[in-house]
VEXVEXDO-588832 format. One record per residue: x, y, z of N, C-alpha, C in turn. Coordinates in steps of 0.001 Angstrom, whole numbers, padded with zeros to 6 digits, always signed. Layout:
REM VEXVEXDO-588832
XYZXYZXYZ
...
***
This chain:
REM VEXVEXDO-588832
+000855-001350+000152+000043+000037-000079+000652+001263+000200
+000696+002227-000688+001474+003351-000947+001077+004343+000106
+002277+004944+000560+002226+005714+001510+001526+007215+000685
+000840+007954+002013+000322+009318+001719+001407+010010+001976
+001290+011607+001448+002264+012349+001636+002652+012708+003265
+001105+012713+004020+001053+012834+005484+001819+011722+006190
+001661+010382+005533+002467+009302+006531+003757+009378+006174
+004219+009821+004940+005688+009948+004662+006149+010971+005415
+005373+012070+005623+006071+013220+006422+006315+012889+007775
+005302+012116+008345+005464+011478+009760+006500+010737+009710
+006647+009685+008882+007715+008660+008936+009190+009673+008980
+009207+010249+007958+010351+011025+007902+010821+011745+009085
+009993+012750+009719+010252+013438+010785+010622+012578+012095
+009781+011479+012099+010026+010611+013416+011182+009800+013283
+011653+009499+011850+013193+008795+011863+014175+009868+011970
+013987+010973+011575+014933+012025+011890+015329+012371+013408
+014148+012443+014060+014095+012840+015550+014854+011383+016181
+014535+010255+016007+015158+008959+016361+016599+008792+016059
+016946+009232+014670+018701+009372+014960+019393+010393+015717
+018509+011666+015582+019091+012647+016413+019289+012051+018022
+018271+011668+018387+018238+011290+019882+019516+010177+020042
+019365+009151+019131+020541+007972+019269+021874+008755+019632
+022143+009743+018355+023326+010528+018386+023750+010964+019525
+022685+011683+020258+022752+012646+021498+023195+011314+022599
+022250+010305+022754+022579+009391+023911+024181+008878+023758
+024732+008607+022225+025914+007973+022197+026810+009152+022664
+026720+010454+022161+027746+011460+022419+027880+011390+024186
+026614+011511+024796+026625+011592+026379+027399+010570+026877
+027505+009424+026521+027870+008181+027150+029357+007887+026746
+029766+008531+025409+031118+008090+025079+032226+009223+024647
+031461+010440+024412+032313+011693+024319+032079+012561+025468
+032837+013723+025055+032759+014905+025917+032416+016156+024943
+031672+015804+023988+031319+017115+022915+030184+017855+023587
+030418+018505+024554+029468+019180+025200+028617+020260+024329
+029456+020866+023599+028864+021980+022562+027885+021425+021462
+028554+020005+021057+027636+019406+019676+026335+018540+020571
+026519+018327+021716+025368+017554+022316+024241+018522+022643
+024684+019730+023061+023526+020910+023106+023245+021274+021859
+023976+021386+020655+023092+021744+019389+022152+020487+019012
+022757+019261+019260+021593+018236+018780+020490+018171+019639
+020838+018404+021109+019455+018470+022101+018508+019593+021423
+019029+020682+020957+018332+021828+020432+017599+021529+019282
+018366+020727+018159+017699+020300+017230+016559+019332+017474
+017037+018456+018209+015759+017480+018582+014505+018183+019045
+014668+019431+019793+013341+020070+020210+013005+020533+019169
+013682+021244+018176+013010+021950+017015+012317+020761+016242
+012811+019413+016132+012308+018561+015186+010795+018051+016019
+010828+018076+017305+009701+017503+018068+008615+018729+017539
+009169+019793+017758+008001+020962+017595+007431+020899+016166
+008403+020599+015030+008071+020662+013733+007175+019321+013368
+007303+017983+014254+006503+016965+013949+005364+017252+014638
+005209+017959+015743+003825+018339+016278+002979+019019+015358
+003714+020095+014936+003070+021038+014114+002543+020335+012714
+003301+019720+012029+002904+018893+011007+001720+017744+011233
+001718+017308+012576+000782+016083+012867-000434+016862+012980
-000400+018099+013568-001830+018656+013856-002337+019589+013002
-001726+019447+011672-002216+020405+010485-003537+020124+010383
-004199+018944+010438-005508+018753+009916-006566+019462+010999
-006002+019199+012313-006794+019932+013566-006938+021339+013284
-005602+021825+012924-005758+023251+012897-006771+023716+011732
-006672+023048+010470-007534+023347+009310-009012+023377+009850
-009153+022200+010591-010854+022193+010931-011215+022944+011842
-010087+023848+012803-010759+024515+013789-011057+025927+012672
-010100+026149+011704-010190+027305+010997-011697+027138+010186
-011821+026206+009817-013212+025741+009188-014409+026143+010055
-014238+025671+011173-015318+025700+012148-015439+027241+012489
-014308+028207+012539-014332+029459+012808-015074+030291+011445
-014564+029947+010418-015326+030243+009251-016760+030049+009024
-017205+028941+009632-018648+028551+009681-019439+029469+010725
-018917+029563+011712-019346+030183+012994-019337+031876+012768
-018502+032464+011838-018418+033740+011410-019034+033865+010242
-019530+032995+009374-020183+033047+008021-019179+033677+007138
-018074+033065+007243-016887+033452+006360-016769+032419+005299
-017264+032734+004066-017025+031769+002932-015908+032052+002097
-015251+032643+002525-014079+033460+001558-012819+032404+001688
-012813+031292+002910-011815+030567+003189-011623+029463+002352
-010407+028935+001985-010013+027609+001253-009213+026898+002048
-009261+025448+001349-008487+024361+002132-007754+023730+001243
-007261+024241+000449-006383+023678-000863-005189+022806-000152
-004728+023208+000853-003197+022611+001448-003706+021116+001699
-005016+020941+002218-005341+019476+002536-005854+018621+001300
-005966+019239+000275-006418+018637-000938-005304+017803-001469
-004134+018190-001423-003056+017468-002075-002600+016206-001409
-003118+015754-000175-003008+014625+000305-004155+013786+000566
-003709+012530+000092-004882+011619+000021-005561+011327+001128
-004703+011398+002274-005419+011063+003790-006492+012221+004038
-006279+013201+003779-007227+014325+004014-007981+015236+002721
-008081+014501+001567-008443+015055+000492-010198+015218+000614
-010671+013837+001010-012192+013905+001483-012600+015016+002588
-011888+015156+003529-011983+016115+004489-012121+017585+003752
-010900+017961+002646-010963+019285+001997-012008+019306+001340
-012498+018341+000606-013607+018413-000229-014910+018794+000536
-014982+018012+001638-016398+018346+002433-016470+019502+002984
-015161+020292+003580-015214+021509+003876-015408+022303+003044
-014756+022253+001561-015085+023107+000671-016530+023101+000267
-017082+021881+000148-018536+021874-000352-019502+022647+000945
-019109+022573+001965-019990+023311+003112-019997+024663+002920
-018784+025104+002721-018528+026534+002381-019032+027154+001293
-019178+026345+000130-019646+026547-001048-021254+026759-000782
-021858+025882-000077-023183+026076+000391-023467+027385+001023
-022556+027605+001934-022514+028669+002907-022601+030131+001905
-021651+030024+001139-021491+031204+000220-022701+031164-000686
-023296+030310-001045-024408+030539-001738-025655+030839-001324
-025787+030137+000102-027034+030748+000765-027051+032201+001225
-025689+032622+001585-025425+033990+002066-025943+034827+000950
-025538+034693-000542-025951+035187-001723-027171+035438-001752
-028015+034202-001571-029375+034100-001752-029824+034899-000676
-029687+035079+000382-030198+036005+001554-029906+037380+001339
-028754+037738+000730-028459+039139+000433-029500+039574-000630
-029577+038597-001602-030745+038925-002901-031900+039230-002516
-032473+038271-001505-033749+038238-000966-033836+039414-000019
-032970+039826+000723-032832+040990+001656-032963+042418+000963
-032263+042385-000139-032306+043458-001006-033436+043527-001848
-034243+042501-002373-035543+042597-002837-036577+042966-001810
-036475+042591-000587-037601+042915+000416-037356+044362+000684
-035932+044865+000965-035794+046190+001158-036452+047269-000003
-036046+046609-001187-036607+047502-002377-038189+047540-002290
-038616+046476-002067-040102+046313-002035-041034+046977-001129
-040049+046932+000086-040798+047972+001065-040591+049445+000821
-039364+049636+000302-039037+051063+000073-040187+051828-000823
-040568+051110-001816-041324+051402-002893-043095+050995-002614
-043374+050424-001896-044713+050217-001533-045352+051415-001340
-046798+051525-001962-047294+052963-001872-047725+053026-000310
-048088+052062+000362-048277+052288+001860-047280+052500+002709
-047632+053403+003576-046426+053937+004532-046382+052884+005770
-045288+052406+005966-044944+051765+006848-043980+052306+007955
-044192+051891+009238-043832+052456+010431-043421+051354+011421
-042278+051521+011846-041909+050601+013116-041925+051426+014492
-042301+050913+015695-042219+051666+016993-042103+050362+017910
-040744+050674+018456-040477+049530+019696-041154+050249+021101
-040774+049185+021870-041564+049386+023390-040682+050404+024065
-039488+051107+023389-039237+052289+024204-039771+053662+023504
-040556+053467+022394-041147+054694+021995-040412+055358+020793
-039439+054770+020060-038706+054832+018964-039282+054585+017881
-039179+055543+017085-040046+055309+015670-039009+055101+014466
-039073+054296+013686-038404+054038+012599-039188+053998+011168
-038942+055248+010306-039854+055340+009327-039013+054310+008056
-040021+053184+007729-039486+052108+006978-039208+052389+005558
-040068+053397+005028-040095+053309+003501-040222+054892+002974
-040159+054852+001880-040332+056318+000860-041636+056981+001456
-042744+056053+001205-044013+056914+001411-044116+057226+003073
-043736+056720+004020-043610+056926+005190-042908+058144+005438
-041679+058441+004914-041021+059740+004824-041782+060885+004422
-042536+060427+003148-043362+061549+002461-044667+061689+003207
-045220+060848+004064-046355+061247+004645-045989+061918+005965
-045184+061548+006764-044745+062375+008003-043930+063720+007478
-043711+064204+006284-042944+065165+005829-041726+065563+006663
-040959+064515+006797-039455+064566+007491-039121+063563+008406
-038388+063909+009122-037858+062814+010201-038832+062788+011252
-038956+061448+011937-039969+061415+013276-039240+060236+013873
-038778+060543+014722-037901+059395+015585-038393+058891+016905
-039436+059824+017393-040074+059383+018699-041724+059559+018390
-042288+058557+019338-043901+058690+019314-044356+059984+019526
-043591+060755+020608-044028+062172+021070-044265+062937+019865
-043628+062845+018811-043686+063918+017666-045002+063597+016876
-045623+062254+017229-046899+062125+016643-048017+063296+016933
-047758+064099+017934-048541+064962+018479-048842+066330+017468
-047929+066375+016673-047869+067486+015777-048709+067274+014643
-049124+065834+014556-050208+065599+013392-051599+065700+014199
-051829+066270+015221-053066+066160+015928-053267+065470+017129
-053970+065826+017982-054004+064875+019245-054807+063565+019005
-055533+063624+018044-056535+062417+017785-055587+061362+017080
-054865+061930+016342-053910+060979+015493-053064+060249+016465
-052473+061180+017352-051399+060579+018362-051913+059644+019085
-053106+059918+019803-053793+058991+020818-054250+057529+019769
-054935+057626+018740-055062+056843+018003-053941+055748+017840
-052763+056383+017401-051870+055362+017255-051098+054740+018476
-051407+055374+019478-050916+055022+020905-051791+053872+021497
-052956+054067+021065-054142+052651+021501-054318+051682+020564
-053503+051727+019476-054181+050910+018211-053723+049544+018840
-054671+048613+018731-054397+047061+019210-054151+046138+017820
-053207+045457+018130-052680+044437+016990-053759+043863+016571
-053750+043768+015023-054694+043196+014310-056041+044105+014070
-056117+045353+014469-057236+046041+014488-056924+047146+013366
-058171+047782+012578-057979+048808+011696-058671+049852+012041
-058324+051040+011841-059036+052249+012270-058640+053301+011174
-059793+054273+011161-059450+055439+010433-059158+056619+011312
-058058+057180+011092-057465+058243+011657-057275+059584+011061
-057764+060799+011357-057518+061944+010855-055985+062615+011101
-055375+062775+010077-053826+063316+010275-053914+064810+009660
-053562+065569+010534-053352+067010+010038-051846+067273+009807
-051720+067791+008517-050341+068064+008145-050211+069422+007608
-049077+069931+007495-048948+071397+006880-049715+071612+005621
-049541+070342+004738-049820+070554+003423-051575+070111+003407
-052107+069839+004336-053457+069358+004586-053838+068220+005254
-055334+068089+005591-055939+067030+006358-055850+065783+005413
-055516+064444+006267-055610+063444+005477-056591+062434+006142
-057304+061665+005591-057662+060278+006371-057201+059051+006023
-056773+058330+007164-056056+057274+006979-056346+056148+007353
-056158+055091+006875-056731+053611+007419-055264+052991+007777
-055381+053008+009314-054280+052515+010153-054529+051146+010741
-053453+050076+010505-053526+048692+011003-052070+048753+011617
-052107+047577+012612-050716+047482+013390-050757+045940+013513
-049337+045385+013760-049301+044103+014179-047960+043958+014892
-047887+043147+016030-046470+043215+016850-045739+041957+016486
-044252+042295+016740-043278+041084+016516-042406+041319+017681
-041382+040388+017570-040354+040622+018627-038865+040246+017735
-038164+041360+017887-036559+041146+017092-035499+041414+018139
-034738+040592+018181-033512+041049+018932-033849+041058+020526
-034874+040530+021134-035401+040515+022311-036169+041790+022611
-036517+042801+021487-037105+043994+021742-038618+043742+021128
-039633+044022+021880-040775+043813+021228-041156+045343+020360
-041852+045108+019035-041672+046123+018117-043263+045926+017643
-043705+047316+017036-045119+047117+016439-044793+047881+015196
-045324+046881+014142-045281+047287+012651-046682+047995+012281
-046725+049123+011893-047833+050027+011687-047779+050315+010306
-049078+050186+009477-049257+050663+008100-050242+051692+007912
-049955+052672+007165-050938+053745+007180-051191+054106+005721
-052443+053867+005385-052864+054056+003924-053926+055232+003675
-053631+056240+002830-054344+057346+002671-055417+057065+001655
-056678+057040+002532-057961+056625+001834-058621+057953+001693
-058213+059174+001584-059200+060334+001319-059791+060336+000301
-059264+059805-001025-060066+060060-002254-061068+058848-002179
-060790+057610-001697-061971+056671-001767-063165+057136-000873
-062868+057717+000226-063779+058021+001099-064396+059190+000508
-063978+060153-000127-064454+061293-000688-065527+060617-002029
-064936+059747-002676-065747+059174-003816-067117+058323-003164
-066768+057808-002176-068026+056784-001493-068993+057984-000791
-068732+058893-000267-069400+060103+000059-070162+060599-001124
-069512+061032-002135-070349+061631-003379-071298+060430-003865
-071001+059465-003736-071843+058286-004455-073229+058578-003432
-072993+058595-002101-074037+058449-001187-075073+059754-001520
-074153+060995-001477-074851+062209-001811-075635+061824-003127
-074994+061539-004257-075676+061399-005514-077071+060423-005371
-076913+059358-004411-077923+058331-004278-079033+059362-003661
-079043+060005-002557-080057+060809-001724-080610+061903-002641
-079632+062670-003353-080155+063627-004387-081106+063084-005340
-080554+061816-006115-081313+061612-007082-083014+060887-006677
-082918+060377-005168-084128+059931-004876-084907+061102-004362
-084315+062024-003752-085135+063235-003266-085652+064272-004711
-084832+064181-005565-085332+064826-007034-086445+064298-007432
-086251+062993-007678-087441+062195-008303-088726+062278-007469
-088693+062211-006319-089990+062425-005432-090578+063818-005562
-089614+064797-005227-089824+066361-005448-090481+066694-006892
-089616+066028-007877-090204+066553-009155-091723+065825-009310
-091725+064526-009272-093080+064159-009311-094174+064589-008689
-093896+065251-007452-095107+065606-006597-095069+067251-007140
-094122+067868-007255-094102+069266-007437-094548+069922-008906
-094506+069173-009789-094568+069353-011256-096169+069389-011611
-096970+068590-010845-098327+068803-011111-098994+070028-010194
-098376+070075-009031-098901+071258-008129-098653+072520-009016
-097467+072840-009397-097084+073948-010263-097980+074154-011445
-098182+072961-012063-098952+073185-013508-100399+073313-013226
-100940+072633-011718-102473+073119-011266-102573+074595-010855
-101584+074890-010251-101415+076397-009618-101471+077636-010827
-100723+077007-011632-100761+077970-012734-102091+078123-013519
-102677+076823-013832-103954+076703-014586-105147+077300-013378
-105115+077288-012308-105966+077855-011400-106000+079339-011365
-104689+079855-011619-104332+081324-011650-105000+081861-012931
-104984+081228-013840-105456+081593-015271-106802+081696-015095
-107744+080700-014724-109096+080552-014730-109589+081680-013613
-108959+082076-012441-109393+083099-011522-109294+084448-012404
-107976+084660-013240-107656+085762-013648-108617+086113-014970
-109424+085040-015463-110563+085128-016503-111617+085318-015686
-111961+084900-014747-113384+085469-013804-113046+086786-013793
-111888+087139-013104-111936+088668-012663-111965+089541-013771
-111496+089083-015062-111808+089910-016112-113073+090307-016483
-113961+089388-016162-115473+089269-016819-115889+089814-015702
-115727+090058-014508-116507+090640-013329-116669+092140-013479
-117904+092824-013344-117832+094381-013166-117105+094971-012064
-116457+096066-012315-115631+096572-011265-116109+096796-009765
-117305+096898-009533-118186+097045-008361-118642+095712-007875
-117893+094602-008651-118496+093272-007994-117678+093086-006516
-118724+092470-005405-117735+092147-004141-117129+091010-004365
-117225+090219-005085-116321+088923-004823-114905+089358-005630
-114781+090471-005943-113380+090721-006780-112400+090803-006022
-112433+091656-004679-111016+091416-003768-110974+090128-003344
-111511+089493-003131-111439+088004-002754-110894+087031-003825
-111264+087412-005033-110559+086665-005996-109187+087362-006442
-109225+088396-006241-107865+089176-006442-106570+088426-005734
-106943+088478-004229-106338+087882-003206-105906+086437-003553
-107079+085804-004078-106718+084028-004466-105691+084161-005670
-105750+085057-006753-105083+085137-007781-103391+085328-007287
-103426+086593-006475-102056+086608-005835-101446+085422-005084
-102195+084632-004430-101811+083564-003450-101509+082489-004659
-102069+082471-005584-101798+081386-006772-100501+081901-007432
-100348+083083-007600-099180+083531-008389-097775+083159-007677
-098102+083464-006045-096891+083071-005367-096644+081623-005383
-097371+080985-005315-097444+079507-005585-096858+078865-006625
-096820+079666-007913-096462+079267-009156-095094+079867-008861
-094815+081073-008569-093644+081513-008429-092451+080574-007813
-092933+080054-006350-092191+079368-005686-092275+077804-006067
-092973+077453-006746-092955+076033-007490-092151+075947-008234
-092051+077221-009247-090966+077370-010412-089707+077509-009731
-089677+077925-008565-088017+078257-007896-087633+076923-007228
-088678+075930-006837-088112+075008-006152-087769+073879-007230
-088724+074093-008415-088232+073210-009531-086773+073516-010143
-086578+074665-010144-085191+074996-010981-084193+074752-009816
-084449+074762-008325-083385+074330-007299-083156+072699-007549
-084066+071992-007746-084206+070645-007811-083087+070336-008968
-083651+070909-010220-083115+070655-011179-081443+071089-011440
-081250+072149-010615-079958+072603-010541-078992+071525-009783
-079377+070789-008865-078679+069764-008016-078826+068601-008768
-079722+068377-009469-079677+067107-010374-078430+067001-011014
-077534+068139-011371-076190+067920-012008-075379+067136-011192
-075735+067208-009844-074605+066287-009188-074807+064830-009317
-075821+064409-009774-076200+062930-009808-075540+062481-011319
-075077+063293-012195-074499+062815-013307-073236+062175-013193
-072880+061222-014009-071715+060530-013924-070836+061090-014521
-069351+061630-014103-068400+062206-014780-067605+061753-015242
-067143+061449-016384-066112+060691-017000-065080+061609-017499
-063634+061249-017022-062742+062126-017370-061751+061756-018687
-061594+062566-019622-060806+062023-020679-059558+062793-020632
-058581+062195-020089-057365+062784-019650-056365+063126-020941
-055636+064257-020669-054676+064585-021764-053516+065406-020943
-052341+065332-021484-051262+065956-020849-051486+067666-021497
-051585+068280-020261-052031+069813-020616-051054+070791-019854
-050382+071838-020420-049796+072870-019803-050520+073518-018865
-050293+073586-017452-051080+074434-016510-051060+075810-016798
-049934+076361-017374-049806+077823-017754-050938+078363-018730
-050916+077248-019590-051926+077453-020713-053371+077570-020242
-053665+076825-019265-055082+076699-018758-055282+077920-017827
-054390+078531-017050-054387+079992-016612-054654+080902-017400
-054043+080879-018516-053964+082001-019326-055548+081941-019948
-055958+080855-020291-057403+080791-021042-058404+081138-019944
-058022+080811-018534-059192+081269-017650-059085+082721-017342
-057613+083290-017406-058003+084879-017166-058531+085455-018292
-058417+085137-019647-058951+085675-020800-060726+085513-020491
-061100+084157-020268-062434+084017-020273-063222+085002-019209
-062419+085207-018203-063381+086079-016845-062818+087325-016849
-062068+087681-017856-061439+089158-017925-062582+090338-017662
-063770+090354-018343-064828+091399-018172-065435+091313-016807
-065578+090102-016198-066268+089732-015062-065369+090320-013936
-064128+089970-014141-063176+090595-013216-063030+092099-013208
-062890+092708-014301-062890+094128-014357-063944+094952-013924
-065239+094304-014132-066478+094993-013917-066610+094882-012015
-065814+094101-011628-065695+093936-010049-064482+094660-009475
-063644+095092-010516-062404+095796-009947-061317+094853-009220
-061539+093760-009624-060776+092399-009087-059636+092075-010075
-058372+092086-009323-056967+091597-010357-056675+090117-009833
-056703+089665-011124-056353+087943-011295-054767+087907-011707
-054159+087275-010927-052765+087069-011435-052556+085312-011114
-051460+084843-011890-051168+083466-011773-049448+083238-011768
-049292+082151-011202-047732+081607-011260-047906+080366-011232
-046857+079774-012029-046616+078096-012309-045090+078042-012204
-044797+077071-011425-043350+076512-010834-043370+075139-011210
-042474+074753-011907-041828+075380-013093-042654+075924-014030
-042354+076871-015259-043543+077367-016062-043827+076397-017020
-043108+075230-017235-043371+074129-018051-044234+072973-017420
-044544+073214-016174-045433+072228-015372-046500+071743-016307
-046841+070415-016596-047750+069849-017059-048858+068932-016094
-049895+068684-016679-050738+067802-015730-051451+066877-016660
-051940+065424-016214-052777+064746-016973-054144+065074-016486
-055007+065700-017317-056399+066047-016785-057280+066243-017996
-058622+066040-017639-059755+066513-018753-059540+068001-018433
-059328+068771-019769-058971+069960-019626-060381+070866-019395
-061434+070408-019986-062772+071025-019823-063328+070767-018623
-063073+069676-017845-063614+069487-016765-062866+070444-015476
-061576+070336-015772-060563+071074-014975-060971+072681-015289
-061239+073050-016377-061654+074363-016414-062991+074873-015920
-063868+073918-015925-065379+074217-015155-064860+074117-013714
-064000+073372-013050-063775+073497-011686-063265+074780-011179
-062124+075155-012026-061411+076320-011834-062429+077486-011857
-063190+077793-012991-063952+078450-013066-065093+078656-011622
-065377+077720-011477-066335+077724-010217-065646+078190-009176
-064388+078065-008778-063444+078521-007807-063230+079973-007874
-063062+080458-009025-062690+081953-009529-063994+082645-009047
-065190+082204-009520-066373+082857-009352-066758+083003-007547
-066239+081702-007017-066736+082073-005699-065704+082801-005015
-064355+083102-005650-063550+083971-004982-064192+085133-005290
-064381+085532-006728-065045+086902-006771-066314+087234-005993
-067231+086412-005573-068555+086504-004922-067997+086845-003475
-066860+086332-002918-066468+086331-001510-065630+088147-001512
-065433+088369-002694-064530+089765-002606-065566+091118-003153
-066842+090654-003031-068045+091487-003548-067840+092843-002634
-067704+092769-001530-067723+093983-000403-066301+094522-000083
-065360+093879-000749-063890+094128-000522-063425+095257-001619
-062294+095971-001103-061432+096984-002083-060446+096237-002088
-059502+096510-003474-058523+096052-003730-058523+094256-003664
-059510+093710-004180-059871+092496-004287-058602+091772-005446
-058023+090595-004749-056937+089986-005512-057200+088417-005443
-057052+087835-006533-057334+086559-006438-055870+086052-007330
-055320+084868-006908-054128+084305-007158-054242+082937-007529
-053672+082419-008819-053874+081096-009338-052421+080732-009025
-052229+079572-008505-050629+079043-008257-050635+077736-008562
-049583+077340-009227-049304+075814-009367-047850+075245-009409
-047755+074025-008610-046385+073551-008339-046382+072201-008255
-045222+071535-007876-045323+070144-007365-044974+070406-005928
-045814+069473-004895-045343+069398-003698-044066+068391-003556
-043661+068343-002129-042529+067735-001813-042735+066070-001898
-043782+065511-002455-044220+064222-002756-044139+063921-004387
-043973+065219-005031-043864+065145-006489-045282+065104-007224
-046553+065671-006419-047861+065712-006995-047961+067254-007354
-048814+067072-008573-049192+068432-009166-050355+069002-007953
-049723+070426-007770-050933+071086-006806-051570+072400-007676
-052837+072615-007865-053146+073891-008163-054082+074774-006779
-053565+075679-006861-054595+076490-005687-054965+077833-006192
-056146+078253-005610-056975+079422-005979-057127+080096-004422
-056420+081352-004575-056611+082218-003269-056993+083457-003691
-057730+084011-002506-058340+085095-002557-057901+086090-001129
-058155+087386-001186-057862+088098+000061-059037+088789+000654
-060249+087804+000469-061129+088211+000975-061534+087823+002601
-062812+087802+003001-062923+087642+004365-062576+086323+005025
-062467+085251+003948-062187+083921+004513-063553+082949+004859
-063041+081915+005169-064236+081047+005644-063977+080486+007049
-064982+080567+007886-064514+080155+009604-064132+078816+009548
-063327+078286+010663-062874+077144+010429-063987+076016+010789
-065002+076211+011494-065807+075273+011605-067010+075322+010487
-066787+075867+009452-067640+075798+008201-066692+075211+007149
-065354+075066+007156-064582+074570+006164-064841+073218+005689
-065261+072280+006636-065798+070919+006200-067196+070844+005721
-067801+071943+006085-069133+071831+005482-069347+072423+003936
-068492+073355+003542-068587+073828+002295-068707+072821+001072
-068088+071671+001258-068187+070685+000233-069329+069997+000265
-070203+069758+001263-071392+069208+001418-072513+069789+000507
-073318+069055-000361-074341+069398-001228-075402+070395-000267
-075990+071280-000714-076864+072348-000217-076345+073025+000568
-075077+073048+001106-074548+074079+001932-074171+075206+001285
-074174+076410+001530-073556+077463+000995-073401+078760+002003
-072224+079438+001789-072190+080708+002607-072616+081931+001912
-073004+081586+000795-073690+082953+000165-075106+083207+000413
-075519+084437+000162-076839+084726+000371-077803+084055-000719
-077485+083825-001748-078148+083561-002908-077594+082335-003581
-076657+081409-002793-075981+080350-003312-076583+079071-003431
-076278+078268-004216-077242+076964-004351-076311+075726-003564
-075273+075868-003247-074365+074772-002471-073751+073855-003471
-074036+074014-004794-073485+073093-005700-072043+073261-006328
-071786+074559-006331-070261+074810-006930-069150+073961-006194
-068927+074025-004997-067739+073330-004525-067848+071918-004508
-069308+071282-004184-069405+069877-004538-069058+069410-005581
-069241+070282-006878-069080+069755-008477-067438+069718-008286
-066744+070878-007751-065350+071063-007793-064554+069712-007125
-065284+069100-006150-064878+067934-005173-065001+066949-006204
-066170+066745-006938-066681+065795-007758-065597+065290-008954
-065360+066715-009625-064268+066700-010650-062999+066415-010241
-062712+066915-009064-061267+066349-008409-061216+064849-008033
-062357+064335-007418-062403+062770-007469-062353+061795-008736
-062760+062324-009795-062828+061532-010911-061142+061576-011468
-060464+062644-010986-059104+062734-011379-058034+061912-010337
-058725+061506-009223-057851+060950-008347-057364+061774-007467
-057853+063242-007225-057224+064371-006503-058136+064207-005361
-057786+065443-004635-058154+066059-003183-058471+067332-003127
-059257+067778-002542-059768+069275-002488-059441+069722-000929
-058710+070661-000695-058583+071266+000518-058904+072551+000822
-059369+073009+001841-059629+074400+001989-058827+075078+003200
-058303+076060+003136-057312+076521+004139-057444+078072+004089
-056633+078732+005066-056708+080138+005306-055529+080697+004560
-055747+081831+003490-054836+082438+002753-053864+083266+004080
-052587+083292+003702-051862+083972+004423-052418+085477+004308
-052388+086271+005537-052599+087710+005423-054081+087721+005309
-055062+086762+005289-056229+086765+005226-057135+086313+003898
-058186+085618+004107-058687+085265+002749-058963+083732+002687
-059248+083029+001648-059356+081384+001513-058569+080977+000429
-058062+079926+000719-057343+079133-000515-057780+077605-000562
-058352+077353-002108-058905+075899-002170-057590+075247-002920
-057109+074211-002452-056318+073345-003199-056829+072233-003694
-056594+072135-004929-056599+070909-005672-055021+070124-005618
-055078+068750-005164-053800+068115-005028-054048+066624-005819
-053226+066802-006975-053413+065628-007900-052274+064356-007607
***
């Protein structure tokens, strides 16, 4: 049987050590060569050390392998063992294990990178809160939602006490709707949470999804249903009443025309004619009111196209120039950047902006030096924003949520349709409408696409 390199190495080193020891023993007994004896003894000790080092080579390589496994270091190689038949299988096994570790680590890194990319770009905001109150914004949507850094739960209060309280008392597995008050506007969020442990620390993963557009759409559908039913019932009942009242008035007037001037029945019939005229006029007014609000029940379909916002503002300024001049109101506009474009139905957006500008004109009817400003830009989230601001008396804070409700109006002769129609147009474009106070006084209506 052929010797392996390891066996040959052991045999050679043991033989050399044995010869050295025999020589030392002979010199000690038969000579007085003390220097030579000392040199041979030193050589024997070196040979023992070399023999030990050579014999434990496999143990050292095994220890190095175990260290590599424990530290997840797949860069180590064991080629020195591969050249010897005795340890070749051990070397191959070690290399195979490290190759699998290397492949597994590469797969884990790829999966981690994939999950990080997925979390970063998912449109739902994800936030992690640990048991000590530290907050970690996990993705881009969360950083945009919170408009910057947020490192502690105490900072949630800047978005409203109700929002902070709702997050604090959120139960795992529950979903709630919270109102978030931001500098750029108020949002309705669907919030859900789940608990998990990581590194011995309990954490809560919270998802926050903006459902402002969905809630607005559902609310508009509900209002449309109510208005449709009301309009149907009122029209069915009011139309014959108006027709009969007009007919009765005509009959009474015919009788009055035929009566002599001194007939005693004439004053009573005149009163009846006036009453019927009032009934006809009020019936026609109510019919006009119902027909006006029936516009809200029509389904709006947006045919979007890419439109430069500056072109829309220029067209709007020309269209309302005479009306603005007659009220001595100045209209200005600003677009940043001037080339800003938006994907909308141009006709619907014109209709919405005309309603907003005319509302502003009405608000400025008793003001001197009236000023209306149209402004468009992109917000920090990259969304297009169009705002219509005036320097009028503004709208009271308690009425700002009501102005978008059908039939509600702050005007003396308003119908309560304009802003509701604006919100309906915004909703079909996936946009939201917000009302805030203009800096220096007045009201600002913002369309955020």
